[in-house]
Backbone as JSON Lines, residues from 0, in Angstrom:
{"i":0,"aa":"M","n":[40.38,7.25,-6.43],"ca":[39.67,6.1,-6.97],"c":[38.31,5.99,-6.27]}
{"i":1,"aa":"W","n":[37.28,5.7,-7.06],"ca":[35.95,5.58,-6.44],"c":[35.37,4.18,-6.57]}
{"i":2,"aa":"V","n":[36.12,3.27,-7.21],"ca":[35.73,1.86,-7.28],"c":[37.01,1.03,-7.3]}
{"i":3,"aa":"E","n":[36.99,-0.13,-6.65],"ca":[38.17,-0.98,-6.61],"c":[38.19,-1.97,-7.77]}
{"i":4,"aa":"N","n":[39.35,-2.59,-7.95],"ca":[39.54,-3.68,-8.91],"c":[39.15,-3.3,-10.33]}
{"i":5,"aa":"L","n":[39.6,-2.13,-10.74],"ca":[39.31,-1.61,-12.07],"c":[40.58,-1.71,-12.91]}
{"i":6,"aa":"D","n":[40.44,-2.21,-14.14],"ca":[41.58,-2.33,-15.02],"c":[41.19,-1.88,-16.42]}
{"i":7,"aa":"G","n":[41.97,-0.98,-17.02],"ca":[41.73,-0.57,-18.39],"c":[41.68,0.94,-18.53]}
{"i":8,"aa":"D","n":[41.22,1.39,-19.69],"ca":[41.17,2.81,-20.07],"c":[39.81,3.39,-19.73]}
{"i":9,"aa":"T","n":[39.77,4.26,-18.73],"ca":[38.51,4.87,-18.27],"c":[38.36,6.32,-18.72]}
{"i":10,"aa":"E","n":[39.26,6.81,-19.55],"ca":[39.26,8.23,-19.87],"c":[38.99,8.58,-21.32]}
{"i":11,"aa":"N","n":[39.28,7.69,-22.25],"ca":[39.25,8.03,-23.67],"c":[38.1,7.37,-24.41]}
{"i":12,"aa":"L","n":[37.57,8.07,-25.39],"ca":[36.52,7.52,-26.24],"c":[36.98,6.17,-26.79]}
{"i":13,"aa":"N","n":[36.1,5.19,-26.72],"ca":[36.36,3.8,-27.13],"c":[37.27,3.04,-26.18]}
{"i":14,"aa":"G","n":[37.64,3.67,-25.05],"ca":[38.4,2.98,-24.03],"c":[37.56,1.85,-23.43]}
{"i":15,"aa":"V","n":[38.22,0.78,-23.04],"ca":[37.55,-0.38,-22.46],"c":[38.16,-0.63,-21.09]}
{"i":16,"aa":"F","n":[37.28,-0.88,-20.11],"ca":[37.76,-1.21,-18.77],"c":[36.84,-2.23,-18.12]}
{"i":17,"aa":"T","n":[37.38,-2.95,-17.15],"ca":[36.64,-3.98,-16.44],"c":[36.73,-3.73,-14.94]}
{"i":18,"aa":"I","n":[35.61,-3.89,-14.28],"ca":[35.58,-3.9,-12.82],"c":[35.34,-5.35,-12.42]}
{"i":19,"aa":"D","n":[36.24,-5.9,-11.61],"ca":[36.19,-7.3,-11.21],"c":[35.93,-7.36,-9.7]}
{"i":20,"aa":"W","n":[34.78,-7.88,-9.33],"ca":[34.42,-7.99,-7.92],"c":[34.84,-9.32,-7.32]}
{"i":21,"aa":"G","n":[35.52,-10.16,-8.08],"ca":[35.97,-11.46,-7.59],"c":[34.87,-12.51,-7.69]}
{"i":22,"aa":"G","n":[35.27,-13.76,-7.54],"ca":[34.31,-14.85,-7.59],"c":[33.63,-15.0,-8.94]}
{"i":23,"aa":"G","n":[34.26,-14.52,-10.0],"ca":[33.67,-14.6,-11.33],"c":[32.72,-13.46,-11.65]}
{"i":24,"aa":"N","n":[32.57,-12.5,-10.74],"ca":[31.68,-11.36,-10.94],"c":[32.45,-10.2,-11.55]}
{"i":25,"aa":"F","n":[32.03,-9.75,-12.73],"ca":[32.71,-8.65,-13.39],"c":[31.75,-7.93,-14.33]}
{"i":26,"aa":"V","n":[32.14,-6.71,-14.69],"ca":[31.44,-5.95,-15.72],"c":[32.51,-5.28,-16.57]}
{"i":27,"aa":"T","n":[32.38,-5.4,-17.91],"ca":[33.3,-4.76,-18.84],"c":[32.54,-3.65,-19.56]}
{"i":28,"aa":"F","n":[33.15,-2.47,-19.61],"ca":[32.53,-1.27,-20.17],"c":[33.36,-0.75,-21.35]}
{"i":29,"aa":"K","n":[32.69,-0.05,-22.26],"ca":[33.35,0.69,-23.33],"c":[32.82,2.12,-23.28]}
{"i":30,"aa":"L","n":[33.71,3.1,-23.32],"ca":[33.3,4.49,-23.35],"c":[32.81,4.82,-24.75]}
{"i":31,"aa":"I","n":[31.5,5.04,-24.9],"ca":[30.94,5.28,-26.23],"c":[30.61,6.74,-26.47]}
{"i":32,"aa":"E","n":[30.63,7.55,-25.42],"ca":[30.45,8.99,-25.58],"c":[31.21,9.69,-24.46]}
{"i":33,"aa":"V","n":[32.05,10.63,-24.85],"ca":[32.82,11.41,-23.89],"c":[32.8,12.86,-24.34]}
{"i":34,"aa":"I","n":[32.1,13.7,-23.6],"ca":[32.08,15.14,-23.84],"c":[32.6,15.76,-22.56]}
{"i":35,"aa":"T","n":[33.83,16.24,-22.59],"ca":[34.5,16.75,-21.4],"c":[33.62,17.71,-20.63]}
{"i":36,"aa":"D","n":[33.52,17.47,-19.32],"ca":[32.76,18.3,-18.38],"c":[31.26,18.34,-18.68]}
{"i":37,"aa":"K","n":[30.75,17.45,-19.54],"ca":[29.33,17.47,-19.88],"c":[28.65,16.1,-19.79]}
{"i":38,"aa":"K","n":[29.29,15.08,-20.4],"ca":[28.6,13.8,-20.49],"c":[29.58,12.66,-20.75]}
{"i":39,"aa":"I","n":[29.31,11.53,-20.1],"ca":[30.06,10.3,-20.33],"c":[29.03,9.17,-20.39]}
{"i":40,"aa":"I","n":[29.16,8.3,-21.39],"ca":[28.3,7.12,-21.45],"c":[29.17,5.88,-21.6]}
{"i":41,"aa":"W","n":[28.89,4.91,-20.72],"ca":[29.56,3.62,-20.75],"c":[28.58,2.59,-21.31]}
{"i":42,"aa":"L","n":[29.01,1.78,-22.26],"ca":[28.25,0.63,-22.74],"c":[28.79,-0.61,-22.03]}
{"i":43,"aa":"V","n":[27.91,-1.41,-21.45],"ca":[28.33,-2.67,-20.85],"c":[28.45,-3.69,-21.99]}
{"i":44,"aa":"T","n":[29.69,-4.08,-22.28],"ca":[29.93,-5.02,-23.39],"c":[29.91,-6.47,-22.93]}
{"i":45,"aa":"D","n":[30.12,-6.69,-21.63],"ca":[30.05,-8.04,-21.08],"c":[29.86,-7.92,-19.58]}
{"i":46,"aa":"S","n":[29.2,-8.91,-19.01],"ca":[29.01,-8.93,-17.57],"c":[28.75,-10.34,-17.1]}
{"i":47,"aa":"N","n":[29.09,-10.59,-15.86],"ca":[28.76,-11.84,-15.2],"c":[28.51,-11.51,-13.74]}
{"i":48,"aa":"L","n":[27.26,-11.55,-13.35],"ca":[26.86,-11.19,-11.98],"c":[26.18,-12.42,-11.37]}
{"i":49,"aa":"N","n":[26.98,-13.19,-10.61],"ca":[26.54,-14.48,-10.1],"c":[25.33,-14.43,-9.18]}
{"i":50,"aa":"W","n":[25.05,-13.28,-8.58],"ca":[23.92,-13.2,-7.66],"c":[22.58,-13.04,-8.38]}
{"i":51,"aa":"L","n":[22.61,-12.93,-9.7],"ca":[21.39,-12.77,-10.49],"c":[21.06,-14.07,-11.24]}
{"i":52,"aa":"N","n":[19.78,-14.33,-11.45],"ca":[19.38,-15.48,-12.27],"c":[19.9,-15.31,-13.69]}
{"i":53,"aa":"D","n":[19.73,-14.1,-14.26],"ca":[20.3,-13.79,-15.57],"c":[21.63,-13.1,-15.33]}
{"i":54,"aa":"K","n":[22.69,-13.87,-15.31],"ca":[24.01,-13.36,-14.96],"c":[24.53,-12.3,-15.93]}
{"i":55,"aa":"K","n":[23.92,-12.21,-17.1],"ca":[24.31,-11.24,-18.13],"c":[23.32,-10.07,-18.2]}
{"i":56,"aa":"E","n":[22.51,-9.88,-17.17],"ca":[21.45,-8.88,-17.18],"c":[21.93,-7.48,-17.56]}
{"i":57,"aa":"W","n":[23.13,-7.13,-17.16],"ca":[23.64,-5.78,-17.45],"c":[24.2,-5.64,-18.87]}
{"i":58,"aa":"T","n":[24.54,-6.76,-19.53],"ca":[25.19,-6.69,-20.84],"c":[24.3,-5.95,-21.83]}
{"i":59,"aa":"Y","n":[24.9,-5.02,-22.54],"ca":[24.28,-4.13,-23.54],"c":[23.41,-3.04,-22.91]}
{"i":60,"aa":"T","n":[23.49,-2.85,-21.6],"ca":[22.89,-1.66,-21.0],"c":[23.93,-0.56,-21.05]}
{"i":61,"aa":"R","n":[23.5,0.66,-20.76],"ca":[24.41,1.81,-20.79],"c":[24.29,2.58,-19.49]}
{"i":62,"aa":"M","n":[25.38,3.18,-19.07],"ca":[25.41,4.04,-17.89],"c":[25.78,5.44,-18.35]}
{"i":63,"aa":"S","n":[24.9,6.39,-18.04],"ca":[25.08,7.76,-18.48],"c":[25.33,8.67,-17.28]}
{"i":64,"aa":"F","n":[26.36,9.48,-17.4],"ca":[26.69,10.49,-16.4],"c":[26.6,11.84,-17.1]}
{"i":65,"aa":"E","n":[25.56,12.62,-16.79],"ca":[25.41,13.96,-17.35],"c":[25.86,14.96,-16.3]}
{"i":66,"aa":"I","n":[26.76,15.84,-16.69],"ca":[27.43,16.75,-15.75],"c":[27.03,18.18,-16.07]}
{"i":67,"aa":"A","n":[26.66,18.92,-15.02],"ca":[26.27,20.33,-15.22],"c":[26.78,21.15,-14.04]}
{"i":68,"aa":"S","n":[27.0,22.43,-14.31],"ca":[27.34,23.37,-13.25],"c":[26.11,24.22,-12.98]}
{"i":69,"aa":"I","n":[25.63,24.16,-11.74],"ca":[24.44,24.91,-11.35],"c":[24.76,25.71,-10.1]}
{"i":70,"aa":"N","n":[24.66,27.03,-10.22],"ca":[24.96,27.92,-9.09],"c":[26.33,27.65,-8.49]}
{"i":71,"aa":"G","n":[27.31,27.42,-9.36],"ca":[28.68,27.21,-8.89],"c":[28.95,25.83,-8.32]}
{"i":72,"aa":"K","n":[28.0,24.91,-8.42],"ca":[28.17,23.56,-7.91],"c":[28.02,22.57,-9.06]}
{"i":73,"aa":"T","n":[28.72,21.45,-8.94],"ca":[28.64,20.42,-9.96],"c":[27.5,19.47,-9.66]}
{"i":74,"aa":"Q","n":[26.68,19.19,-10.67],"ca":[25.58,18.23,-10.54],"c":[25.84,17.1,-11.52]}
{"i":75,"aa":"I","n":[25.7,15.87,-11.05],"ca":[25.84,14.7,-11.9],"c":[24.52,13.95,-11.89]}
{"i":76,"aa":"H","n":[23.97,13.74,-13.07],"ca":[22.73,12.98,-13.21],"c":[23.11,11.62,-13.79]}
{"i":77,"aa":"F","n":[22.89,10.56,-13.01],"ca":[23.25,9.2,-13.42],"c":[22.0,8.44,-13.85]}
{"i":78,"aa":"T","n":[22.09,7.75,-14.99],"ca":[21.01,6.89,-15.45],"c":[21.6,5.58,-15.94]}
{"i":79,"aa":"H","n":[21.05,4.46,-15.46],"ca":[21.44,3.14,-15.97],"c":[20.4,2.77,-17.02]}
{"i":80,"aa":"I","n":[20.7,3.08,-18.27],"ca":[19.77,2.91,-19.39],"c":[19.68,1.43,-19.74]}
{"i":81,"aa":"G","n":[18.46,0.92,-19.72],"ca":[18.24,-0.49,-20.03],"c":[18.03,-1.36,-18.82]}
{"i":82,"aa":"L","n":[18.37,-0.87,-17.64],"ca":[18.07,-1.61,-16.42],"c":[16.7,-1.12,-15.95]}
{"i":83,"aa":"V","n":[15.68,-1.82,-16.38],"ca":[14.29,-1.42,-16.19],"c":[13.73,-1.97,-14.88]}
{"i":84,"aa":"P","n":[12.64,-1.38,-14.36],"ca":[12.08,-1.84,-13.09],"c":[11.75,-3.34,-13.05]}
{"i":85,"aa":"E","n":[11.5,-3.95,-14.19],"ca":[11.19,-5.38,-14.23],"c":[12.44,-6.25,-14.08]}
{"i":86,"aa":"A","n":[13.61,-5.67,-14.23],"ca":[14.86,-6.43,-14.12],"c":[15.12,-6.83,-12.67]}
{"i":87,"aa":"E","n":[15.68,-8.0,-12.5],"ca":[15.95,-8.53,-11.15],"c":[16.84,-7.59,-10.34]}
{"i":88,"aa":"C","n":[17.82,-7.0,-10.97],"ca":[18.79,-6.16,-10.26],"c":[18.3,-4.75,-10.0]}
{"i":89,"aa":"Y","n":[17.2,-4.36,-10.57],"ca":[16.75,-2.96,-10.49],"c":[16.7,-2.46,-9.04]}
{"i":90,"aa":"D","n":[15.95,-3.1,-8.18],"ca":[15.88,-2.7,-6.77],"c":[17.06,-3.22,-5.97]}
{"i":91,"aa":"M","n":[17.46,-4.45,-6.27],"ca":[18.51,-5.12,-5.52],"c":[19.83,-4.34,-5.58]}
{"i":92,"aa":"C","n":[20.12,-3.75,-6.72],"ca":[21.4,-3.07,-6.93],"c":[21.39,-1.61,-6.48]}
{"i":93,"aa":"A","n":[20.24,-1.09,-6.08],"ca":[20.13,0.34,-5.72],"c":[21.06,0.73,-4.58]}
{"i":94,"aa":"K","n":[21.15,-0.09,-3.54],"ca":[22.0,0.24,-2.39],"c":[23.46,0.36,-2.8]}
{"i":95,"aa":"D","n":[23.96,-0.62,-3.56],"ca":[25.36,-0.58,-4.0],"c":[25.6,0.58,-4.95]}
{"i":96,"aa":"R","n":[24.66,0.8,-5.88],"ca":[24.78,1.91,-6.83],"c":[24.84,3.24,-6.07]}
{"i":97,"aa":"D","n":[23.98,3.41,-5.08],"ca":[23.99,4.64,-4.29],"c":[25.3,4.79,-3.54]}
{"i":98,"aa":"Q","n":[25.85,3.68,-3.01],"ca":[27.11,3.77,-2.28],"c":[28.22,4.24,-3.2]}
{"i":99,"aa":"Y","n":[28.26,3.72,-4.42],"ca":[29.3,4.13,-5.36],"c":[29.09,5.55,-5.87]}
{"i":100,"aa":"I","n":[27.87,5.87,-6.31],"ca":[27.61,7.17,-6.94],"c":[27.47,8.27,-5.89]}
{"i":101,"aa":"K","n":[26.55,8.09,-4.94],"ca":[26.29,9.14,-3.95],"c":[27.32,9.17,-2.83]}
{"i":102,"aa":"G","n":[27.99,8.06,-2.62],"ca":[28.99,7.99,-1.57],"c":[30.41,8.19,-2.08]}
{"i":103,"aa":"S","n":[30.94,7.17,-2.73],"ca":[32.34,7.18,-3.13],"c":[32.67,8.23,-4.18]}
{"i":104,"aa":"L","n":[31.87,8.33,-5.26],"ca":[32.14,9.34,-6.29],"c":[32.01,10.74,-5.72]}
{"i":105,"aa":"Y","n":[30.99,10.96,-4.91],"ca":[30.79,12.27,-4.27],"c":[32.02,12.64,-3.42]}
{"i":106,"aa":"K","n":[32.5,11.7,-2.61],"ca":[33.67,11.98,-1.78],"c":[34.92,12.22,-2.64]}
{"i":107,"aa":"L","n":[35.05,11.49,-3.74],"ca":[36.19,11.71,-4.62],"c":[36.18,13.13,-5.17]}
{"i":108,"aa":"I","n":[35.0,13.6,-5.59],"ca":[34.88,14.94,-6.16],"c":[35.06,16.02,-5.1]}
{"i":109,"aa":"T","n":[34.44,15.84,-3.94],"ca":[34.45,16.9,-2.92],"c":[35.65,16.86,-1.98]}
{"i":110,"aa":"E","n":[36.23,15.67,-1.75],"ca":[37.31,15.54,-0.78],"c":[38.62,15.04,-1.38]}
{"i":111,"aa":"G","n":[38.58,14.6,-2.65],"ca":[39.79,14.12,-3.3],"c":[40.07,12.66,-3.13]}
{"i":112,"aa":"A","n":[39.24,11.93,-2.36],"ca":[39.43,10.49,-2.16],"c":[38.07,9.84,-1.98]}
{"i":113,"aa":"G","n":[37.82,8.81,-2.77],"ca":[36.56,8.09,-2.66],"c":[36.6,7.02,-1.59]}
{"i":114,"aa":"Q","n":[35.52,6.27,-1.47],"ca":[35.43,5.11,-0.58],"c":[35.04,3.92,-1.45]}
{"i":115,"aa":"P","n":[36.02,3.34,-2.16],"ca":[35.68,2.36,-3.17],"c":[35.17,1.03,-2.67]}
{"i":116,"aa":"Q","n":[35.4,0.68,-1.43],"ca":[34.95,-0.62,-0.92],"c":[33.52,-0.51,-0.42]}
{"i":117,"aa":"I","n":[32.62,-1.32,-1.02],"ca":[31.23,-1.35,-0.55],"c":[31.2,-1.99,0.83]}
{"i":118,"aa":"K","n":[30.52,-1.33,1.73],"ca":[30.34,-1.85,3.09],"c":[28.96,-2.47,3.17]}
{"i":119,"aa":"K","n":[28.9,-3.76,3.4],"ca":[27.63,-4.47,3.45],"c":[27.21,-4.72,4.86]}
């Protein structure tokens, strides 16, 4: 596991899952594109992020994971489509995003176990 408090279908096209950070903070995703070993896109169908002025800022954004094999190594290119530099969370969320993507997901892939709890 590379993120905690996840409930739902994270593997199948049109699967829906929610990550709940507690305190009313959550994000619900729908898998809108799944190409095995190549690409996954999540659509944010609902969100409530209490630390933001626009608590729904992520809603209707997309998260894209493009996967490639380069020189025998796996490369993942992550893009949060719709979260633009003008958005409040753009810079603020970078540390947590890096912890999940570059930290926990990387450890899950390379070591078999992620670090799903964000350390602040």
